[in-house]
N, C-alpha and C positions, 0 to 999 in steps of 0.2 A: 499535426492534427489541430484543428480549430474547434473550440467548444462554442456551441451555439446557445444551449440552455440546459438546465438541469432541474430535476424535481425529485423529491423524496418519494420512493415507490412503495416502501414498507419495510417490515423487519420480521425476522423469525427468532423465537426465543426458546423453542423446544425441538428436540430431535424428531425428525420425521415430518415437521411442519413444512408445507409447500412454500416455495419461493413466491414473492408477490407476482400477481398476474401481469402487471405492466412491463416487467422485464423478462417475461417468459420467452425463451428462444434467442435472447440477445447475447452476444459475446460478453464475457465478464473478465474483470481484473480485480483482484482482491488486495487490500492493504493490511499488512500485519506489522505489529511492533509492540514494544513494551509500553505499559502505561506511562504517560507523561513524556513520551518521545516526541510529541508534537504532531500526532497523526491527524487529528481534526483540523489543526491549523494548516497543515500541508494540503489536505483535501480541499479546504475552502479556497486556498490560494490557487491550487491547480485548476479548480473549476471556475475561477473568476468570481468567487463569492466572498470577498474579504469584507465588504460593507454590510451585506445581509447574509451572514453565515448560514449555510445549510447543514453543515456538520457541527454539532454542539461542541463548543470549546469550554472546558471546565478547569477550574483551578485545582480541583481534587481528582487525582488519577483514578481510573477504574470505573468511570461513569458510563462508558459504552458497555452495556450489559446484554445486548442482542447483536445479531448480525444485521446490519443496516444495508439496504439496497437503494442505489440512486440511479435514476434513468437519465442518461446523458445523451443529448442530441449533439452530434458532432459531425465534422467533415474530416475523413471520408466516410464515416458511418456511425450510427448510433450504437451505444454500448451501455453496459451496466457496471457501475463502480460499487464494489462491495467493501464495507468497513467492518473488519473483524474486531471483537473485543480485545483490548490490550491485555498483555500478560505481565507477570512479574511484580504485581502490586500486593504486598504482604497484607495490607489492611482489608482487602476483599475477603469476605467470609469464605471459609473452605467449602461450604455447601454450594456457594455460587460458582466458585472455581471448578468444582467437580461437575457442575452442570454445563459450564462452558466447554470443557474439553471434548466430550462426545459430540456436542453441537458443532463445534469448529471442525472436528475430524469428519463428521458426517458430511458437512458442506464440502470441504476440500477433497475428500476422497470420492464423492459421488456426483459433483457438479460437472456435467458433460460440456457445459459452455465456458468453463474456466480456461482462459488463455494463459494466465500466469499470475504471480503474486509479486507485489512491490513490498519488499522487506525494509522497514525503516530502522535505521541505526542512529543513535545519538552520536554525532561526530565528535563531541567533546570527550566522551568516555570510551568510544570505540565499541566493538562488539562485546556484549556481556555473555556469560555462560548460557543465559536464557535465550539470547539471540542465536547463539551457535546451535543450541538444541532445536530451535525453530527452523533454522536453515537446513540442518541434517534431516529433520522430519519432512520438510518440503522436497528435499532431494530423494528421500525414500519413496515418496509418492510420485516422483517423476514430473513435478510441476516446475516450469521455467520460473526463474527468480531474477528480479532486477532489484538493485539496492539503492535506496535514497538515504543519503547521509544528512540528517536533519540538524538544525540549529547552527548552520555554518556561519551565520552572522555573529555568533558569540565568540568567534575566533579571529585572530589577525590573519593576514594573508600567509605569513610564514607558518603560523600554527595550523592553518587549514591544510597546507601542503604536507606538513608532517603527519597530521591526523589522517589524511586521506591515504597516504602511503602505508601507514600502520594498519588501517582498516582493511585495505586491499590485501595486504600480506596475511593478516589473521584470518580473513574470510577465504583465502586461497582462490581469488578470482582475478580476472583481467581488469585493468583500470577502466575499460569502457563499460563495464557492468555496474559501476557505481557512479551516482550523480550527487555532488554536494548540493544541498537545498536550503534556502532561507525563506521561511514563510513570510516574515515581515517585509523583506525586500523583493521577493519574487525571483531571486537568483536560482537558476536551475529549472525554472518552470517550463521554458520553451524546450529545453533538452529533454526533460521528462515526458512532456507531451509528444514530442517527436518519436521517442523510443516506445512509448505506449502505443502510438499509432502503428508502428512496425510490428509490435507484438500482437495487437488485436486484429490488424488487417494486413497480414503478411503479403497477400496478393497485390495490394497497392504498393507496399514497400518494394517488392520485387520488380514491379513495373517501373518504379522510380530509381532502381539500382541500389536500394538500401537494404540492410538486414538488421533484425532485432538484436540488441545487445543484452541478451538474457542468458543466464546460466543453464 
């Protein structure tokens, strides 16, 4: 899949709020992960916006407090990238966390255009209990999941191989369902784009003889 352009379409911060009009009817893929897992950096690298970031990168975790929608023009088709609030950051006020949970559940359980979720896992630490709960929750909803193992550049080649094997085992998935990713270097970008293309546009993938690697 080739990214042509991207623009911020809008956000929702309350349960029942309508999705932004620019992305109405577009196929969607959502990105989920712990606060400080590198989600904004991954999104910027994936969309080719490393110089002029479109997803805000903050040194303080928990800054994404709404569900953000991005209108992506791409080949073989346009789609919507959805950035979900990060979880697992203790300093986020409880009242705010309590507001996020029904908001995120409402989106994930009711969005008819959602093709799947990219679950981000910090490759250095491996899946945390919060990550595993997120994965189980997505499985309960029947949502296809692809795994991006972030911050791969922080590990040596040998460490990456070991961390990858451990993550795959702990997540109980096939190796082709997980992609090591480095936002600074761009490692994993093309593989993730290709897999997302298969997930979002399976009719194109079938014509090319490919199949999506999602759980």
